[in-house]
C-alpha positions, 0 to 999 in steps of 0.5 A: 512521508513524501515530501512536495515542495515545502509540505509534508504528506504521509504515505501509508499506501508504500507500507501497506503494499511494500510488505506484499512479496513477504506475506507468505514467509511470515507475519509483517507488522506495521510499526503503528496500529491501523485500525486496531491491527499491526499484522498487515495481512489482517488490515483492510478497508474496515481497518482503514476506515476505523483509522481514519475516524480515529484520526477524525477524518471524514469517513466519506472522503476517506472511503472515496480515497481508499477505493481510488488507491485500491483501484490505481495501486497496481498501475502506479507499481506497474509504472514505477517498474517500468521506469525502473527497468529503463534505468536498470534491466538488472531490476526486471525479475525483482520488480515483477515480483513486487508488481505481481505480489501487489496485484496479489493483495487485490484478492485478499483483505489488504487492498 
């Protein structure tokens, strides 16, 4: 969840992409089912849109949002990496590892 002033928003993208560095080690499961799947490696656009329908979210709006997130997620993680490294240069390798893993998801189902 993300707190913005007095509003609360869900942060599902955080859950969907922060498993990326660990995806080759063993299956990583979501705490909740997304479009009928718990295994993050099996969650893709179809599962996200299925979850949107289940929750009563307009499918066209959800599809547009998903495409925006897919397009912008790597850049967002790169910006976060750059901010982190400016504050703590010792995090450079770990931050690069996460960004590379997130970028690798674009070739799979998850993004």
